[in-house]
N, C-alpha and C positions, 0 to 999 in steps of 0.2 A: 504531453506526455497520458498516456489514460491510467490513472492511475490506479483503478482498478484490475485491471491486467497487471500491471506491475506487481504488485501485490500478492497475484497467482503467481508469477512468473518467480516472484524470489520465495514463496511459500514452495513450490516444486522444487527448486534450487536446495531447499535445506531437507527436502523429502518429509514433510511434515503432511499430513493430510489435514482435508480441511476440517474434521471434527475434531481436531488437536487445539486448532485456531479458533474454532468456535467456544470449545472451553475455556480457552485462554482469555479470550473477552468476553467471556461470560454471555454469549447469544446461541441462537441457534444454527444449526446447521445452513438453512437456507437464507439465514441473513448474512451468510459468510458469500454464498453466492450472489447475493444480491449486492454486496461491497464489491466483488468481480467484475460487475458490470457497470459498477458506477466510473464515472469522466472526472468526478467531483466528490471530495471528501470532508469533514470536518476535520481541523487540526489535532484536535483534540483526540480522536479516534485513528489519527496516521500516527500520531506519536505513540498512542498505546501500541500500534502493531508493530511499528517500527522497535520499539524496547522488544516484544515481543521476539519478534524475528531477527533481531540484533542488525538491524539494516536501516542505514538513514536515507529515508525517501526524500525530507528536507534536500538535501543533496544534490538528489538526481533532480528533482524540481526546480532548484535553483541553477544548476548548471544550464537545463535546456532553456529555461527562462533568459539565460544571459550572455547563449550564445555568439561569437563575434563582440563581445563588449558591449553592447546594448541591449535594453530588454526587451522581450519580443512579444507583439501583443496580440 
């Protein structure tokens, strides 16, 4: 899963602009676009974004990692 793209998708589903998310995580709009391009992200930042967007990104990551009952490498 490309976590940055998933964050972008959820933000769009919530009908929130990039500027709103930037304000909520206390950063510049350009930094949010940088987050969208990331394949990896710190757990602290992901948790913060998940709380703000009211979305469990960790669940998605876990489900993808354990498809078929075994961890994917």
